[in-house]
N, CA, C and O atoms as a GROMACS GRO file, in nm:
protein
  432
    1MET      N    1   2.973   1.101   5.764
    1MET     CA    2   3.061   1.024   5.680
    1MET      C    3   3.042   1.060   5.534
    1MET      O    4   3.136   1.053   5.456
    2TYR      N    5   2.919   1.098   5.497
    2TYR     CA    6   2.894   1.134   5.358
    2TYR      C    7   2.962   1.264   5.321
    2TYR      O    8   3.011   1.278   5.208
    3ARG      N    9   2.968   1.358   5.412
    3ARG     CA   10   3.031   1.487   5.384
    3ARG      C   11   3.183   1.475   5.380
    3ARG      O   12   3.250   1.562   5.325
    4ALA      N   13   3.237   1.369   5.437
    4ALA     CA   14   3.382   1.349   5.436
    4ALA      C   15   3.430   1.291   5.302
    4ALA      O   16   3.548   1.297   5.270
    5ARG      N   17   3.338   1.237   5.226
    5ARG     CA   18   3.375   1.175   5.098
    5ARG      C   19   3.445   1.278   5.009
    5ARG      O   20   3.393   1.387   4.986
    6GLY      N   21   3.563   1.242   4.961
    6GLY     CA   22   3.639   1.328   4.872
    6GLY      C   23   3.728   1.428   4.944
    6GLY      O   24   3.808   1.496   4.880
    7ALA      N   25   3.716   1.440   5.074
    7ALA     CA   26   3.799   1.534   5.151
    7ALA      C   27   3.939   1.477   5.168
    7ALA      O   28   3.959   1.356   5.166
    8GLN      N   29   4.035   1.566   5.185
    8GLN     CA   30   4.172   1.522   5.211
    8GLN      C   31   4.195   1.491   5.358
    8GLN      O   32   4.270   1.400   5.393
    9GLN      N   33   4.130   1.568   5.444
    9GLN     CA   34   4.147   1.552   5.588
    9GLN      C   35   4.011   1.551   5.656
    9GLN      O   36   3.914   1.609   5.606
   10LEU      N   37   4.006   1.484   5.769
   10LEU     CA   38   3.886   1.484   5.852
   10LEU      C   39   3.932   1.499   5.996
   10LEU      O   40   4.019   1.426   6.043
   11ILE      N   41   3.872   1.595   6.066
   11ILE     CA   42   3.905   1.618   6.206
   11ILE      C   43   3.777   1.602   6.287
   11ILE      O   44   3.675   1.663   6.257
   12VAL      N   45   3.784   1.518   6.391
   12VAL     CA   46   3.670   1.494   6.480
   12VAL      C   47   3.709   1.547   6.618
   12VAL      O   48   3.818   1.520   6.667
   13ILE      N   49   3.618   1.622   6.680
   13ILE     CA   50   3.641   1.673   6.815
   13ILE      C   51   3.523   1.628   6.900
   13ILE      O   52   3.407   1.644   6.860
   14ASP      N   53   3.552   1.571   7.016
   14ASP     CA   54   3.444   1.522   7.101
   14ASP      C   55   3.487   1.531   7.247
   14ASP      O   56   3.606   1.542   7.279
   15ALA      N   57   3.389   1.526   7.333
   15ALA     CA   58   3.416   1.520   7.477
   15ALA      C   59   3.448   1.375   7.513
   15ALA      O   60   3.398   1.281   7.451
   16ARG      N   61   3.529   1.360   7.614
   16ARG     CA   62   3.563   1.228   7.665
   16ARG      C   63   3.502   1.215   7.804
   16ARG      O   64   3.499   1.311   7.881
   17GLU      N   65   3.456   1.097   7.833
   17GLU     CA   66   3.398   1.066   7.964
   17GLU      C   67   3.498   1.106   8.073
   17GLU      O   68   3.616   1.071   8.064
   18PRO      N   69   3.452   1.179   8.176
   18PRO     CA   70   3.544   1.218   8.284
   18PRO      C   71   3.597   1.096   8.358
   18PRO      O   72   3.520   1.018   8.414
   19GLU      N   73   3.728   1.081   8.360
   19GLU     CA   74   3.790   0.970   8.432
   19GLU      C   75   3.912   1.015   8.512
   19GLU      O   76   3.949   0.951   8.610
   20GLY      N   77   3.972   1.125   8.471
   20GLY     CA   78   4.095   1.166   8.536
   20GLY      C   79   4.105   1.315   8.550
   20GLY      O   80   4.054   1.374   8.646
   21LYS      N   81   4.172   1.378   8.454
   21LYS     CA   82   4.201   1.521   8.464
   21LYS      C   83   4.114   1.599   8.364
   21LYS      O   84   4.133   1.585   8.244
   22PRO      N   85   4.020   1.680   8.413
   22PRO     CA   86   3.939   1.761   8.323
   22PRO      C   87   4.027   1.850   8.235
   22PRO      O   88   4.122   1.912   8.283
   23GLY      N   89   3.994   1.854   8.108
   23GLY     CA   90   4.070   1.934   8.013
   23GLY      C   91   4.186   1.861   7.948
   23GLY      O   92   4.253   1.915   7.860
   24ALA      N   93   4.210   1.736   7.991
   24ALA     CA   94   4.316   1.658   7.926
   24ALA      C   95   4.278   1.638   7.779
   24ALA      O   96   4.162   1.614   7.747
   25ILE      N   97   4.377   1.649   7.692
   25ILE     CA   98   4.354   1.636   7.548
   25ILE      C   99   4.416   1.504   7.501
   25ILE      O  100   4.532   1.475   7.531
   26TYR      N  101   4.337   1.427   7.429
   26TYR     CA  102   4.384   1.302   7.371
   26TYR      C  103   4.376   1.316   7.220
   26TYR      O  104   4.268   1.334   7.165
   27GLU      N  105   4.491   1.308   7.155
   27GLU     CA  106   4.499   1.323   7.010
   27GLU      C  107   4.527   1.184   6.954
   27GLU      O  108   4.633   1.126   6.978
   28VAL      N  109   4.431   1.131   6.879
   28VAL     CA  110   4.439   0.991   6.836
   28VAL      C  111   4.410   0.981   6.686
   28VAL      O  112   4.314   1.042   6.638
   29PRO      N  113   4.489   0.905   6.611
   29PRO     CA  114   4.457   0.882   6.471
   29PRO      C  115   4.321   0.812   6.460
   29PRO      O  116   4.290   0.723   6.538
   30GLY      N  117   4.242   0.854   6.362
   30GLY     CA  118   4.107   0.801   6.347
   30GLY      C  119   4.100   0.652   6.329
   30GLY      O  120   4.005   0.589   6.376
   31ASP      N  121   4.199   0.592   6.262
   31ASP     CA  122   4.192   0.448   6.239
   31ASP      C  123   4.203   0.369   6.369
   31ASP      O  124   4.160   0.254   6.376
   32VAL      N  125   4.260   0.429   6.472
   32VAL     CA  126   4.270   0.363   6.602
   32VAL      C  127   4.133   0.355   6.669
   32VAL      O  128   4.103   0.259   6.740
   33LEU      N  129   4.049   0.456   6.645
   33LEU     CA  130   3.920   0.463   6.714
   33LEU      C  131   3.802   0.417   6.628
   33LEU      O  132   3.691   0.402   6.679
   34ALA      N  133   3.824   0.394   6.499
   34ALA     CA  134   3.714   0.348   6.413
   34ALA      C  135   3.660   0.216   6.468
   34ALA      O  136   3.736   0.125   6.498
   35ALA      N  137   3.528   0.208   6.480
   35ALA     CA  138   3.467   0.090   6.539
   35ALA      C  139   3.352   0.040   6.454
   35ALA      O  140   3.266   0.116   6.412
   36GLU      N  141   3.353  -0.089   6.427
   36GLU     CA  142   3.244  -0.149   6.351
   36GLU      C  143   3.116  -0.141   6.434
   36GLU      O  144   3.116  -0.176   6.552
   37PRO      N  145   3.006  -0.095   6.372
   37PRO     CA  146   2.880  -0.088   6.446
   37PRO      C  147   2.832  -0.228   6.486
   37PRO      O  148   2.856  -0.326   6.414
   38VAL      N  149   2.767  -0.235   6.598
   38VAL     CA  150   2.709  -0.362   6.642
   38VAL      C  151   2.594  -0.397   6.549
   38VAL      O  152   2.513  -0.311   6.515
   39HIS      N  153   2.588  -0.521   6.507
   39HIS     CA  154   2.482  -0.565   6.414
   39HIS      C  155   2.344  -0.537   6.475
   39HIS      O  156   2.318  -0.569   6.591
   40GLY      N  157   2.259  -0.478   6.396
   40GLY     CA  158   2.122  -0.451   6.439
   40GLY      C  159   2.104  -0.317   6.508
   40GLY      O  160   1.993  -0.283   6.550
   41VAL      N  161   2.211  -0.240   6.519
   41VAL     CA  162   2.202  -0.108   6.583
   41VAL      C  163   2.140  -0.010   6.483
   41VAL      O  164   2.182  -0.004   6.368
   42GLY      N  165   2.041   0.066   6.528
   42GLY     CA  166   1.977   0.165   6.443
   42GLY      C  167   2.060   0.292   6.433
   42GLY      O  168   2.162   0.306   6.500
   43LEU      N  169   2.016   0.384   6.349
   43LEU     CA  170   2.090   0.508   6.327
   43LEU      C  171   2.102   0.594   6.452
   43LEU      O  172   2.195   0.674   6.463
   44HIS      N  173   2.009   0.580   6.547
   44HIS     CA  174   2.017   0.661   6.669
   44HIS      C  175   2.136   0.623   6.754
   44HIS      O  176   2.184   0.705   6.833
   45ALA      N  177   2.185   0.502   6.740
   45ALA     CA  178   2.301   0.458   6.818
   45ALA      C  179   2.428   0.460   6.734
   45ALA      O  180   2.534   0.417   6.781
   46PHE      N  181   2.420   0.508   6.610
   46PHE     CA  182   2.533   0.514   6.518
   46PHE      C  183   2.618   0.634   6.555
   46PHE      O  184   2.572   0.748   6.544
   47ARG      N  185   2.743   0.610   6.598
   47ARG     CA  186   2.828   0.717   6.648
   47ARG      C  187   2.936   0.752   6.546
   47ARG      O  188   2.949   0.686   6.442
   48TRP      N  189   3.015   0.857   6.577
   48TRP     CA  190   3.120   0.900   6.483
   48TRP      C  191   3.225   0.793   6.463
   48TRP      O  192   3.280   0.782   6.353
   49ASP      N  193   3.256   0.712   6.566
   49ASP     CA  194   3.356   0.606   6.548
   49ASP      C  195   3.304   0.500   6.452
   49ASP      O  196   3.381   0.438   6.378
   50ASN      N  197   3.171   0.478   6.454
   50ASN     CA  198   3.111   0.387   6.356
   50ASN      C  199   3.115   0.447   6.216
   50ASN      O  200   3.138   0.376   6.119
   51ALA      N  201   3.093   0.579   6.207
   51ALA     CA  202   3.095   0.648   6.078
   51ALA      C  203   3.234   0.640   6.015
   51ALA      O  204   3.246   0.628   5.893
   52LEU      N  205   3.340   0.646   6.095
   52LEU     CA  206   3.475   0.633   6.042
   52LEU      C  207   3.494   0.494   5.981
   52LEU      O  208   3.550   0.482   5.871
   53PHE      N  209   3.450   0.393   6.050
   53PHE     CA  210   3.463   0.255   6.003
   53PHE      C  211   3.383   0.233   5.875
   53PHE      O  212   3.435   0.181   5.776
   54VAL      N  213   3.257   0.272   5.878
   54VAL     CA  214   3.168   0.248   5.764
   54VAL      C  215   3.208   0.337   5.645
   54VAL      O  216   3.203   0.293   5.530
   55GLY      N  217   3.247   0.461   5.671
   55GLY     CA  218   3.291   0.550   5.563
   55GLY      C  219   3.406   0.491   5.486
   55GLY      O  220   3.408   0.497   5.363
   56ARG      N  221   3.503   0.435   5.556
   56ARG     CA  222   3.618   0.371   5.491
   56ARG      C  223   3.572   0.250   5.409
   56ARG      O  224   3.621   0.228   5.298
   57LYS      N  225   3.479   0.172   5.462
   57LYS     CA  226   3.430   0.053   5.392
   57LYS      C  227   3.353   0.091   5.265
   57LYS      O  228   3.372   0.030   5.160
   58ILE      N  229   3.269   0.192   5.274
   58ILE     CA  230   3.184   0.231   5.161
   58ILE      C  231   3.264   0.307   5.055
   58ILE      O  232   3.254   0.277   4.936
   59PHE      N  233   3.341   0.406   5.098
   59PHE     CA  234   3.405   0.497   5.003
   59PHE      C  235   3.549   0.461   4.969
   59PHE      O  236   3.605   0.516   4.875
   60GLY      N  237   3.609   0.369   5.044
   60GLY     CA  238   3.746   0.326   5.015
   60GLY      C  239   3.843   0.442   5.007
   60GLY      O  240   3.854   0.521   5.100
   61ASP      N  241   3.914   0.453   4.894
   61ASP     CA  242   4.016   0.557   4.877
   61ASP      C  243   3.956   0.697   4.865
   61ASP      O  244   4.030   0.796   4.872
   62ASP      N  245   3.825   0.707   4.848
   62ASP     CA  246   3.761   0.838   4.840
   62ASP      C  247   3.726   0.893   4.979
   62ASP      O  248   3.672   1.003   4.990
   63PHE      N  249   3.758   0.816   5.084
   63PHE     CA  250   3.738   0.862   5.221
   63PHE      C  251   3.874   0.915   5.269
   63PHE      O  252   3.977   0.857   5.234
   64PRO      N  253   3.876   1.021   5.348
   64PRO     CA  254   4.005   1.079   5.389
   64PRO      C  255   4.096   0.977   5.456
   64PRO      O  256   4.053   0.902   5.544
   65SER      N  257   4.221   0.975   5.414
   65SER     CA  258   4.318   0.887   5.479
   65SER      C  259   4.376   0.955   5.603
   65SER      O  260   4.427   0.888   5.693
   66ASP      N  261   4.367   1.088   5.607
   66ASP     CA  262   4.416   1.166   5.720
   66ASP      C  263   4.298   1.201   5.810
   66ASP      O  264   4.230   1.301   5.789
   67VAL      N  265   4.275   1.116   5.910
   67VAL     CA  266   4.166   1.138   6.006
   67VAL      C  267   4.229   1.154   6.144
   67VAL      O  268   4.298   1.064   6.193
   68GLN      N  269   4.203   1.267   6.206
   68GLN     CA  270   4.257   1.295   6.339
   68GLN      C  271   4.142   1.320   6.434
   68GLN      O  272   4.048   1.393   6.402
   69VAL      N  273   4.149   1.259   6.551
   69VAL     CA  274   4.045   1.274   6.652
   69VAL      C  275   4.106   1.342   6.774
   69VAL      O  276   4.211   1.303   6.823
   70TYR      N  277   4.037   1.445   6.821
   70TYR     CA  278   4.075   1.514   6.944
   70TYR      C  279   3.965   1.488   7.046
   70TYR      O  280   3.850   1.524   7.024
   71LEU      N  281   4.002   1.426   7.156
   71LEU     CA  282   3.908   1.403   7.266
   71LEU      C  283   3.950   1.491   7.382
   71LEU      O  284   4.066   1.489   7.424
   72ILE      N  285   3.857   1.568   7.434
   72ILE     CA  286   3.884   1.656   7.548
   72ILE      C  287   3.808   1.600   7.667
   72ILE      O  288   3.685   1.587   7.664
   73GLU      N  289   3.882   1.568   7.772
   73GLU     CA  290   3.817   1.511   7.889
   73GLU      C  291   3.730   1.615   7.957
   73GLU      O  292   3.776   1.723   7.995
   74ALA      N  293   3.604   1.581   7.972
   74ALA     CA  294   3.508   1.670   8.035
   74ALA      C  295   3.529   1.670   8.186
   74ALA      O  296   3.581   1.574   8.243
   75GLN      N  297   3.488   1.777   8.250
   75GLN     CA  298   3.488   1.780   8.396
   75GLN      C  299   3.365   1.709   8.447
   75GLN      O  300   3.369   1.638   8.547
   76THR      N  301   3.254   1.729   8.376
   76THR     CA  302   3.129   1.663   8.409
   76THR      C  303   3.046   1.653   8.282
   76THR      O  304   3.059   1.736   8.192
   77LEU      N  305   2.962   1.554   8.276
   77LEU     CA  306   2.869   1.542   8.164
   77LEU      C  307   2.726   1.571   8.208
   77LEU      O  308   2.630   1.541   8.138
   78ASP      N  309   2.714   1.630   8.328
   78ASP     CA  310   2.583   1.674   8.374
   78ASP      C  311   2.536   1.791   8.288
   78ASP      O  312   2.617   1.854   8.219
   79TYR      N  313   2.408   1.818   8.292
   79TYR     CA  314   2.356   1.933   8.218
   79TYR      C  315   2.416   2.060   8.273
   79TYR      O  316   2.416   2.084   8.394
   80ALA      N  317   2.469   2.142   8.183
   80ALA     CA  318   2.530   2.268   8.224
   80ALA      C  319   2.522   2.365   8.106
   80ALA      O  320   2.502   2.324   7.992
   81THR      N  321   2.537   2.490   8.136
   81THR     CA  322   2.532   2.590   8.029
   81THR      C  323   2.670   2.643   7.992
   81THR      O  324   2.684   2.714   7.893
   82GLU      N  325   2.772   2.609   8.071
   82GLU     CA  326   2.906   2.659   8.045
   82GLU      C  327   3.008   2.547   8.059
   82GLU      O  328   2.986   2.449   8.131
   83LEU      N  329   3.119   2.563   7.988
   83LEU     CA  330   3.230   2.470   8.003
   83LEU      C  331   3.312   2.510   8.125
   83LEU      O  332   3.318   2.628   8.161
   84SER      N  333   3.376   2.412   8.188
   84SER     CA  334   3.464   2.443   8.302
   84SER      C  335   3.591   2.510   8.250
   84SER      O  336   3.624   2.499   8.131
   85GLY      N  337   3.662   2.579   8.337
   85GLY     CA  338   3.785   2.647   8.300
   85GLY      C  339   3.888   2.557   8.232
   85GLY      O  340   3.940   2.594   8.127
   86PRO      N  341   3.918   2.439   8.289
   86PRO     CA  342   4.015   2.351   8.224
   86PRO      C  343   3.970   2.305   8.085
   86PRO      O  344   4.054   2.287   7.996
   87VAL      N  345   3.842   2.287   8.066
   87VAL     CA  346   3.792   2.244   7.935
   87VAL      C  347   3.800   2.359   7.835
   87VAL      O  348   3.834   2.337   7.719
   88VAL      N  349   3.769   2.480   7.877
   88VAL     CA  350   3.782   2.597   7.789
   88VAL      C  351   3.927   2.610   7.743
   88VAL      O  352   3.952   2.633   7.624
   89ALA      N  353   4.022   2.596   7.835
   89ALA     CA  354   4.164   2.606   7.798
   89ALA      C  355   4.202   2.496   7.699
   89ALA      O  356   4.277   2.521   7.605
   90ALA      N  357   4.149   2.377   7.719
   90ALA     CA  358   4.177   2.266   7.627
   90ALA      C  359   4.117   2.292   7.490
   90ALA      O  360   4.181   2.263   7.388
   91VAL      N  361   3.997   2.345   7.484
   91VAL     CA  362   3.933   2.379   7.357
   91VAL      C  363   4.019   2.479   7.281
   91VAL      O  364   4.038   2.466   7.160
   92GLU      N  365   4.072   2.578   7.350
   92GLU     CA  366   4.158   2.677   7.285
   92GLU      C  367   4.285   2.614   7.231
   92GLU      O  368   4.330   2.649   7.122
   93LYS      N  369   4.344   2.520   7.305
   93LYS     CA  370   4.464   2.450   7.258
   93LYS      C  371   4.434   2.367   7.133
   93LYS      O  372   4.510   2.367   7.037
   94VAL      N  373   4.321   2.296   7.136
   94VAL     CA  374   4.284   2.214   7.020
   94VAL      C  375   4.256   2.302   6.899
   94VAL      O  376   4.295   2.268   6.788
   95ALA      N  377   4.189   2.415   6.920
   95ALA     CA  378   4.162   2.508   6.809
   95ALA      C  379   4.293   2.556   6.748
   95ALA      O  380   4.302   2.569   6.625
   96ALA      N  381   4.393   2.584   6.829
   96ALA     CA  382   4.523   2.628   6.778
   96ALA      C  383   4.592   2.516   6.700
   96ALA      O  384   4.653   2.541   6.597
   97LYS      N  385   4.581   2.393   6.749
   97LYS     CA  386   4.640   2.279   6.677
   97LYS      C  387   4.574   2.261   6.540
   97LYS      O  388   4.642   2.236   6.440
   98ILE      N  389   4.444   2.275   6.537
   98ILE     CA  390   4.372   2.260   6.411
   98ILE      C  391   4.408   2.372   6.315
   98ILE      O  392   4.429   2.348   6.196
   99ALA      N  393   4.414   2.494   6.365
   99ALA     CA  394   4.451   2.608   6.280
   99ALA      C  395   4.590   2.587   6.220
   99ALA      O  396   4.613   2.623   6.104
  100ALA      N  397   4.682   2.529   6.297
  100ALA     CA  398   4.816   2.504   6.246
  100ALA      C  399   4.817   2.395   6.138
  100ALA      O  400   4.904   2.395   6.051
  101ARG      N  401   4.720   2.305   6.141
  101ARG     CA  402   4.712   2.197   6.042
  101ARG      C  403   4.651   2.243   5.910
  101ARG      O  404   4.677   2.184   5.805
  102LEU      N  405   4.570   2.348   5.916
  102LEU     CA  406   4.498   2.391   5.796
  102LEU      C  407   4.595   2.443   5.691
  102LEU      O  408   4.688   2.519   5.720
  103VAL      N  409   4.570   2.402   5.570
  103VAL     CA  410   4.648   2.450   5.457
  103VAL      C  411   4.555   2.535   5.374
  103VAL      O  412   4.458   2.485   5.316
  104ILE      N  413   4.583   2.664   5.368
  104ILE     CA  414   4.497   2.755   5.295
  104ILE      C  415   4.568   2.794   5.166
  104ILE      O  416   4.679   2.846   5.167
  105ALA      N  417   4.500   2.766   5.054
  105ALA     CA  418   4.558   2.799   4.923
  105ALA      C  419   4.558   2.950   4.904
  105ALA      O  420   4.462   3.018   4.939
  106PRO      N  421   4.666   3.004   4.848
  106PRO     CA  422   4.670   3.149   4.825
  106PRO      C  423   4.567   3.188   4.719
  106PRO      O  424   4.538   3.111   4.627
  107GLU      N  425   4.514   3.308   4.734
  107GLU     CA  426   4.414   3.356   4.636
  107GLU      C  427   4.482   3.381   4.503
  107GLU      O  428   4.595   3.429   4.496
  108ALA      N  429   4.410   3.347   4.397
  108ALA     CA  430   4.467   3.365   4.261
  108ALA      C  431   4.449   3.506   4.212
  108ALA      O  432   4.491   3.538   4.101
   0.00000   0.00000   0.00000
């Protein structure tokens, strides 16, 4: 949340608990997923959805108003060394979406 201060955009990418179709992509505005941390929770349980909520509270208008979250449904969350085929395809789609969003200033 500290590194997002002053940024115009913030993009979060995370795995989603397997519930349906591996590789499914869920594109959600950050304000929908921002969650107030449970009182008394230490930093080890502080997640990105909590960081979105707290970042907005602490930094106000200096926190990005354009926050986009991409959740990719995992095939499994067991220990593994490789992503499944459907998840790899989803990662490539999300990477293309992010590349299309990037605004690169021309060199002077």
